[in-house]
C-alpha positions as CSV (number, residue, x, y, z in Angstrom):
1,M,8.3,25.4,1.5
2,E,4.6,25.3,0.7
3,R,2.3,22.7,2.2
4,M,3.1,19.3,0.5
5,V,0.0,17.3,1.5
6,T,-3.0,19.5,0.9
7,S,-5.9,17.2,1.6
8,L,-6.7,14.3,3.9
9,L,-7.9,12.5,0.7
10,E,-4.2,12.4,-0.2
11,T,-3.8,8.8,1.0
12,D,-4.3,5.4,-0.5
13,L,-7.8,4.1,-0.8
14,Y,-7.1,1.0,1.3
15,K,-6.5,3.2,4.3
16,F,-10.2,4.1,4.2
17,S,-11.3,0.5,3.5
18,M,-9.2,-0.7,6.5
19,G,-10.1,2.3,8.5
20,Q,-13.8,1.6,8.3
21,A,-13.2,-2.0,9.5
22,I,-10.9,-0.8,12.3
23,Y,-13.5,1.8,13.4
24,H,-16.3,-0.8,13.5
25,Q,-14.4,-3.8,14.9
26,F,-11.2,-2.7,16.5
27,P,-11.5,0.9,17.8
28,S,-9.6,0.2,21.0
29,Y,-6.5,-1.4,19.3
30,T,-3.3,0.6,19.7
31,A,-0.3,0.5,17.4
32,T,3.2,1.8,16.9
33,W,4.6,2.4,13.5
34,S,8.3,2.8,12.8
35,F,10.1,4.4,9.9
36,K,13.1,2.9,8.1
37,C,15.3,4.1,5.3
38,R,16.8,1.1,3.4
39,N,19.2,3.2,1.2
40,E,22.7,2.8,2.7
41,D,24.0,6.0,0.9
42,V,21.2,8.3,1.9
43,H,21.5,10.9,4.8
44,F,18.9,13.3,6.0
45,T,20.4,16.6,7.1
46,E,19.2,18.4,10.2
47,E,17.6,21.0,7.9
48,M,15.7,18.2,6.1
49,V,14.5,16.8,9.5
50,E,13.2,20.2,10.6
51,E,11.3,20.7,7.3
52,I,9.8,17.2,7.6
53,K,8.6,18.2,11.1
54,N,7.1,21.4,9.7
55,Q,5.3,19.6,6.9
56,I,3.9,17.0,9.3
57,R,2.6,19.8,11.5
58,L,0.9,21.3,8.5
59,Y,-0.6,18.0,7.6
60,C,-1.9,17.7,11.1
61,E,-3.8,20.9,10.6
62,L,-6.0,19.4,7.9
63,K,-9.6,18.4,8.3
64,F,-12.0,16.7,5.8
65,T,-14.2,19.2,3.9
66,E,-17.8,18.4,3.2
67,E,-17.0,18.1,-0.5
68,E,-14.4,15.4,0.3
69,L,-16.7,13.5,2.6
70,A,-19.4,13.6,-0.1
71,Y,-17.0,12.1,-2.5
72,L,-16.1,9.3,0.0
73,G,-19.8,8.7,0.2
74,T,-19.9,7.7,-3.5
75,I,-17.5,4.8,-2.8
76,T,-20.0,1.9,-2.6
77,W,-18.6,0.1,0.4
78,L,-17.9,3.1,2.7
79,K,-20.7,3.5,5.2
80,S,-22.3,6.7,6.6
81,S,-21.3,5.8,10.2
82,Y,-17.6,5.8,9.2
83,I,-17.9,9.0,7.1
84,D,-19.5,10.7,10.1
85,F,-16.5,9.7,12.2
86,L,-14.2,11.2,9.5
87,R,-16.1,14.4,9.8
88,L,-14.7,14.8,13.3
89,W,-11.3,13.2,12.7
90,H,-7.9,14.9,12.1
91,P,-4.3,13.9,12.5
92,R,-2.5,14.5,15.8
93,Y,1.1,15.8,15.8
94,E,1.3,14.5,19.4
95,D,1.2,11.0,18.1
96,Y,4.6,11.6,16.3
97,T,8.1,11.2,17.7
98,I,10.7,12.5,15.2
99,G,14.4,12.6,15.7
100,T,17.9,12.2,14.2
101,D,19.2,9.1,16.0
102,A,19.7,6.8,13.1
103,E,22.4,6.1,10.5
104,C,20.3,7.8,7.9
105,G,19.8,10.8,10.1
106,L,16.0,10.4,10.5
107,T,13.8,8.5,13.0
108,I,10.0,8.6,13.0
109,E,7.6,6.7,15.1
110,T,3.9,7.2,15.5
111,S,2.0,5.7,18.5
112,G,-1.6,5.8,19.5
113,T,-4.8,4.1,18.4
114,W,-4.6,1.9,15.3
115,L,-7.4,4.0,14.0
116,N,-5.3,7.1,14.0
117,T,-1.8,5.8,13.3
118,S,-2.9,3.8,10.3
119,M,-3.8,7.0,8.6
120,Y,-0.3,8.6,9.1
121,E,1.8,6.1,7.1
122,I,1.2,7.3,3.5
123,P,1.3,11.1,4.0
124,T,4.4,10.8,6.2
125,L,6.3,8.8,3.6
126,A,5.1,11.2,0.8
127,I,6.4,14.2,2.9
128,V,9.8,12.5,3.6
129,N,10.3,11.8,-0.1
130,E,9.4,15.3,-1.3
131,V,11.5,17.1,1.4
132,Y,14.5,14.9,0.5
133,F,14.4,15.4,-3.2
134,R,13.6,19.1,-3.1
135,M,16.5,19.8,-0.7
136,Q,19.0,17.3,-2.0
137,Y,18.8,18.0,-5.7
138,K,18.0,20.7,-8.3
139,Y,14.3,20.3,-8.3
140,D,13.6,21.7,-11.7
141,E,16.1,19.3,-13.3
142,L,14.5,16.3,-11.5
143,M,11.0,17.3,-12.7
144,A,12.3,17.7,-16.3
145,S,13.8,14.2,-16.2
146,F,10.6,12.9,-14.6
147,E,8.4,14.3,-17.4
148,R,10.7,13.2,-20.1
149,R,10.7,9.6,-18.8
150,L,6.9,9.7,-18.3
151,D,6.3,10.8,-21.9
152,E,8.6,8.0,-23.1
153,K,6.6,5.4,-21.0
154,I,3.3,6.6,-22.5
155,K,4.7,6.3,-26.0
156,W,5.8,2.7,-25.3
157,L,2.2,1.8,-24.4
158,A,0.7,3.8,-27.3
159,D,2.9,2.2,-30.0
160,G,2.5,-1.3,-28.6
161,T,6.1,-1.7,-27.4
162,Y,4.5,-3.0,-24.2
163,Y,1.0,-4.2,-23.5
164,I,0.0,-4.5,-19.8
165,S,-3.8,-4.9,-20.0
166,T,-5.2,-3.1,-17.0
167,F,-3.1,-1.0,-14.6
168,S,-3.3,1.5,-11.8
169,E,-0.9,4.0,-10.4
170,F,0.2,3.0,-6.8
171,G,3.0,5.5,-6.1
172,L,1.8,8.0,-3.5
173,R,4.1,6.9,-0.7
174,R,7.1,6.8,-3.1
175,R,6.4,9.8,-5.2
176,L,9.0,12.4,-6.2
177,C,6.6,15.1,-5.2
178,A,2.9,16.0,-5.3
179,D,3.4,17.8,-8.7
180,A,5.0,14.7,-10.2
181,Q,2.2,12.3,-9.2
182,D,-0.4,14.8,-10.3
183,L,1.3,15.1,-13.7
184,A,1.5,11.3,-14.1
185,V,-2.1,10.6,-13.3
186,R,-3.3,13.5,-15.5
187,K,-1.3,12.4,-18.5
188,L,-2.1,8.7,-18.1
189,A,-5.8,9.5,-17.7
190,K,-5.9,11.5,-20.9
191,A,-3.4,9.6,-23.1
192,D,-4.1,7.1,-25.9
193,L,-2.4,4.0,-24.5
194,G,-3.2,1.6,-27.3
195,R,-4.6,-1.6,-26.0
196,S,-3.4,-1.0,-22.4
197,K,-5.9,0.5,-20.0
198,F,-5.2,2.9,-17.2
199,V,-8.1,2.5,-14.8
200,G,-7.1,4.6,-11.8
201,T,-4.9,5.5,-8.8
202,S,-4.6,4.5,-5.2
203,N,-4.4,8.3,-4.4
204,V,-8.0,9.1,-3.5
205,Y,-7.4,12.9,-4.0
206,L,-6.2,12.4,-7.5
207,A,-8.9,9.9,-8.3
208,K,-11.5,12.5,-7.4
209,K,-9.6,15.3,-9.2
210,Y,-9.2,13.4,-12.5
211,H,-12.4,11.3,-12.4
212,V,-10.6,8.0,-12.4
213,T,-11.2,5.0,-10.2
214,P,-9.7,5.0,-6.6
215,V,-8.1,1.6,-6.2
216,G,-7.1,-0.6,-3.2
217,T,-8.4,-3.1,-0.7
218,M,-6.0,-4.0,2.2
219,A,-2.4,-3.8,3.3
220,H,-0.2,-6.1,5.4
221,E,-1.1,-4.1,8.6
222,W,-4.6,-5.6,8.5
223,I,-3.4,-9.2,8.7
224,M,-0.6,-8.3,11.2
225,C,-2.8,-6.4,13.6
226,V,-6.0,-8.5,13.4
227,G,-4.1,-11.7,13.5
228,Q,-1.2,-10.9,15.8
229,G,-2.4,-8.0,17.9
230,N,-4.9,-10.2,19.8
231,H,-2.9,-12.0,22.5
232,K,-5.2,-15.0,22.4
233,H,-4.5,-15.8,18.7
234,N,-2.0,-18.2,17.3
235,P,-0.2,-16.0,14.8
236,A,0.0,-18.8,12.2
237,Y,-3.7,-18.3,11.8
238,S,-3.4,-14.6,11.1
239,N,-4.9,-14.8,7.7
240,W,-8.0,-16.6,8.9
241,Y,-8.8,-14.0,11.5
242,A,-8.1,-11.2,9.1
243,L,-10.2,-12.6,6.3
244,E,-13.1,-13.5,8.6
245,A,-13.1,-9.9,10.0
246,W,-13.0,-8.5,6.5
247,V,-15.9,-10.5,5.3
248,E,-17.9,-9.6,8.4
249,E,-17.4,-5.9,7.5
250,Y,-17.9,-6.1,3.7
251,G,-20.1,-9.2,3.0
252,V,-19.7,-9.8,-0.7
253,L,-17.9,-6.6,-1.6
254,N,-14.5,-7.8,-0.5
255,G,-12.1,-6.8,-3.2
256,T,-8.6,-8.3,-3.4
257,A,-6.9,-10.4,-0.7
258,L,-3.2,-9.9,0.1
259,T,-1.4,-13.2,0.3
260,D,2.2,-12.8,1.6
261,T,2.0,-11.3,5.1
262,I,3.1,-14.6,6.7
263,T,3.9,-16.4,3.4
264,T,1.6,-17.3,0.6
265,D,1.8,-21.0,1.4
266,C,0.4,-20.3,4.9
267,F,-2.3,-18.0,3.4
268,L,-3.5,-20.7,1.1
269,R,-4.2,-22.9,4.1
270,D,-6.9,-20.4,5.1
271,F,-8.1,-19.3,1.7
272,K,-10.8,-21.9,1.6
273,L,-13.7,-22.1,-0.9
274,T,-15.8,-19.4,0.9
275,Y,-13.1,-16.8,0.9
276,A,-11.8,-17.7,-2.5
277,T,-15.3,-17.2,-3.8
278,L,-16.1,-14.0,-2.0
279,F,-12.8,-12.2,-2.9
280,S,-12.5,-11.0,-6.5
281,G,-8.9,-12.0,-6.6
282,V,-5.5,-11.8,-4.8
283,R,-2.5,-9.5,-4.8
284,H,1.1,-10.4,-5.3
285,D,3.7,-8.3,-3.4
286,S,6.8,-10.5,-3.0
287,G,8.5,-13.5,-4.5
288,D,8.6,-14.7,-8.1
289,P,5.4,-13.5,-9.8
290,M,5.1,-16.5,-12.2
291,E,5.6,-19.1,-9.5
292,W,3.1,-17.3,-7.3
293,G,0.5,-17.0,-10.0
294,D,0.8,-20.7,-10.9
295,K,0.4,-21.6,-7.3
296,I,-2.7,-19.4,-6.9
297,L,-4.3,-20.8,-10.1
298,A,-3.6,-24.4,-9.0
299,H,-5.3,-23.5,-5.7
300,Y,-8.4,-22.1,-7.4
301,K,-8.5,-25.2,-9.6
302,A,-8.4,-27.5,-6.6
303,L,-11.3,-25.6,-5.1
304,G,-13.3,-26.0,-8.4
305,I,-13.1,-22.3,-9.2
306,D,-12.5,-21.1,-12.8
307,G,-9.3,-19.1,-12.7
308,T,-10.4,-16.9,-15.6
309,T,-13.1,-15.4,-13.3
310,K,-10.5,-14.2,-10.8
311,T,-8.0,-11.3,-10.8
312,L,-4.3,-11.7,-10.2
313,L,-3.1,-8.2,-9.2
314,F,0.7,-7.7,-9.3
315,S,2.2,-4.8,-7.3
316,D,5.8,-5.7,-6.5
317,S,8.5,-3.4,-8.0
318,L,7.1,-3.4,-11.5
319,D,8.1,-1.6,-14.6
320,F,6.2,-1.8,-18.0
321,K,8.6,-4.4,-19.4
322,R,8.2,-6.7,-16.4
323,A,4.4,-6.2,-16.4
324,D,4.3,-7.1,-20.1
325,E,6.1,-10.3,-19.4
326,I,3.8,-11.2,-16.5
327,Y,0.7,-10.5,-18.6
328,R,1.8,-12.6,-21.5
329,Y,2.6,-15.5,-19.1
330,F,-0.9,-15.5,-17.6
331,E,-2.9,-14.3,-20.6
332,G,-6.1,-16.4,-21.0
333,R,-5.6,-18.1,-17.6
334,A,-6.8,-15.3,-15.3
335,K,-7.8,-11.6,-15.3
336,V,-4.4,-9.8,-14.9
337,A,-4.0,-6.3,-13.4
338,F,-1.1,-4.3,-12.2
339,G,-0.5,-1.7,-9.5
340,I,2.6,0.2,-10.5
341,G,4.3,2.6,-8.0
342,T,7.8,4.1,-8.1
343,Y,8.2,3.5,-11.8
344,I,5.4,5.9,-12.5
345,S,5.6,8.3,-9.6
346,N,9.4,8.7,-9.0
347,D,11.4,7.7,-12.1
348,T,14.1,10.3,-12.6
349,D,17.8,10.6,-13.4
350,V,18.6,9.8,-9.7
351,D,17.7,6.7,-7.7
352,P,14.5,6.8,-5.7
353,L,14.4,6.3,-1.9
354,N,13.6,3.0,-0.5
355,I,11.7,4.0,2.7
356,V,9.0,2.3,4.6
357,M,6.8,2.8,7.7
358,K,5.6,-0.5,9.2
359,T,3.5,-1.6,12.1
360,T,5.9,-2.9,14.7
361,V,3.7,-3.1,17.8
362,C,0.0,-3.7,18.2
363,N,-1.7,-3.7,21.7
364,R,1.8,-3.6,23.3
365,Q,2.7,-6.8,21.5
366,D,5.3,-7.3,18.7
367,V,4.0,-7.9,15.3
368,A,5.9,-8.8,12.1
369,K,5.6,-9.6,8.4
370,L,7.3,-12.7,6.9
371,S,6.8,-12.3,3.2
372,D,7.7,-14.7,0.4
373,V,11.3,-13.2,0.2
374,A,13.7,-12.1,2.9
375,G,14.3,-8.4,3.6
376,K,10.8,-7.0,3.3
377,G,9.9,-7.5,6.9
378,M,10.5,-5.2,9.8
379,C,10.3,-6.0,13.5
380,K,12.0,-4.6,16.6
381,N,12.2,-7.9,18.3
382,P,14.1,-10.8,16.6
383,D,12.8,-13.2,19.2
384,Y,9.3,-12.5,18.1
385,V,10.2,-13.1,14.4
386,H,11.7,-16.5,15.4
387,Y,8.6,-17.3,17.4
388,L,6.3,-16.4,14.5
389,Q,8.4,-18.5,12.1
390,R,8.2,-21.5,14.4
391,C,4.4,-21.1,14.6
392,I,4.1,-21.1,10.9
393,D,6.5,-24.0,10.4
394,W,4.6,-26.1,13.0
395,R,1.3,-25.3,11.2
396,M,2.6,-26.1,7.8
397,N,4.0,-29.4,9.0
398,H,1.1,-30.6,11.3
399,V,-2.2,-28.9,10.4
């Protein structure tokens, strides 16, 4: 097969935002990332695994071009020191361990510096998706069903069936293939969507190609590694350490804070007036979106902040119908925006994969996510999960 990832810009913007902060503040941190397929009926054949290895080798041959680095230089908060580092950086195949010893037939781990391994997550998942769908199904038929459904979605926005205010495409790690995501961003960027507004994509390569905004701030790994990777930290204060380090890096250009790494309730203990003022808004990624938004707006109100000046960004398993419902619920109470992934980048006549790569170790210490719903976390050590939960419970009950 041809090379599936063709540029090191083919990753989500928040990898660069986090990467810069890692480079400046945590360059010695090490991390291990682990792959998991949550689909019980999916099996990767040996031929698929070999092609995944081949595609990852091809990805590891890539380097940033001067044109790509110049584009990164146009992103306001990226600094020349970090871009100079990227001029020398490239992926290392030696950081990967790929095998077949799993129920799904595929194991992947990456180990090395956090600075390196953070960059591998998104391209690796994109490669796994594309290899699977190209080899498991009739590719032309899948692409035809993808385009048919995409055109129908665009029509729904154009004729006002759904109104979702401002939205971005967040589907790189879940995409059917590179061609599908390219088609989706190109069509959405050019289409008349009625009152709805497509503002950009998390895929930096496609943002550059189609002159739309690259979108993204931070991921759960930031809170997990900064807050739990330091052996001296109480992990129940992970959000405080992570927010403090982020503000140290970015000053007033902080973007959107992620709330649910160790539950939103615990996050709000640390989201004091300074942080709530400096961050433009917060992102929802688990739990009931209406309950979450009400809780966030009540928190802003208690701090004396006008909720209509802040953005509620929703990104959890959305389709246009659900986004429309959420927008109508919060209309007039806050700025509402959406990051929509699989529904845009991998909606076909067959079910998408539910695959993830998560940080499981940082600095030789277990790390974990405890989101607002069960089942979204991933940790190799159940004892550490219990310890983290006890720390959070103690803090919520005593501090």
